N, C-alpha and C positions, 0 to 999 in steps of 0.2 A: 279646301282647307285642310282635309284629312290627308291628302297628297303631301302636302308641306309638313304635317305631323308625322307622317311615315318617314319622310327625309330627317327631319329632326331626330326622330327615334332611331335610326339606322346610324346617323354621324354622331350622334351622342354615345352610343353603345361603344364607341372606339376610345372614349375618354372616361378619366376617373371622375370628373366633374365639370359642369358648366356654369357659367356666371350669366345671371339673367338681369338684363336692365330693363326692367318694365314693372307694369302695376301688379297688385295682388292677383287680380283675373288672369293676367299673363302667366305667372307665376304657378298658379293652381293648373293652369293648361298644360305647361311643361312638364309639371310634376307627374300629372295624369299619363302624359304620353310616354315618359321614360320611367313609368313605376316598376316595369319588369325587368329592368336594366340594373347593374350596378353604378350607374352614373349618378353622381350626387348633384341636385341643382341648388346653387347658391343665389339667393336672391341679393343682387348688388346694391339695392336702394329701396328706401321706405317711400311710401306714399305720403305726401304732404300737401298735394295740390295737382291741378292740372298745370301742365306747363308746355310751352310751345319753345322747343330747343332745337338746335343745331350741332350733332354730333360731329367730333373730329377725331381722328386716330393720326398719331405722329410716332415716329421712330423713338424708342424701341417699342415701345406699346403704352403709350400714353393716351388715355381716353378723356376727351374734354366736352363738356356739354356748355355751350353758349345759349343761355336762356334770352329767349325773345320776349315772353310774357309770362306771368304765373297767376294763378287764382288759388288761394288757400282753400284747404278743406278741413275741418274739424271732425278727425275720425276716433279721438280718444272716448268721447261718449258713445259712439257706435261699438267700439271694441268692448266695453264695460258691459254693454245691454247683451253681447252675444254670450259673454261667460255666464250670465245669470241664468 
């Protein structure tokens, strides 16, 4: 895993920002990997549940997610308890 993070760190350093389509844990991992660079990490989605999706990319740069199944997760009460 560290080799992949090293590759991400090197590649992200070439850009002003990266858009991350992933969960909160993935976002924290990318933030940690790029913390010493000027690259900004933009979380492209919020967690509302667990989904099984098929991502597609079409010209010119349209990203679509076809949802196969979804399980909802209630995170609002968890986020409130973290702040207290």
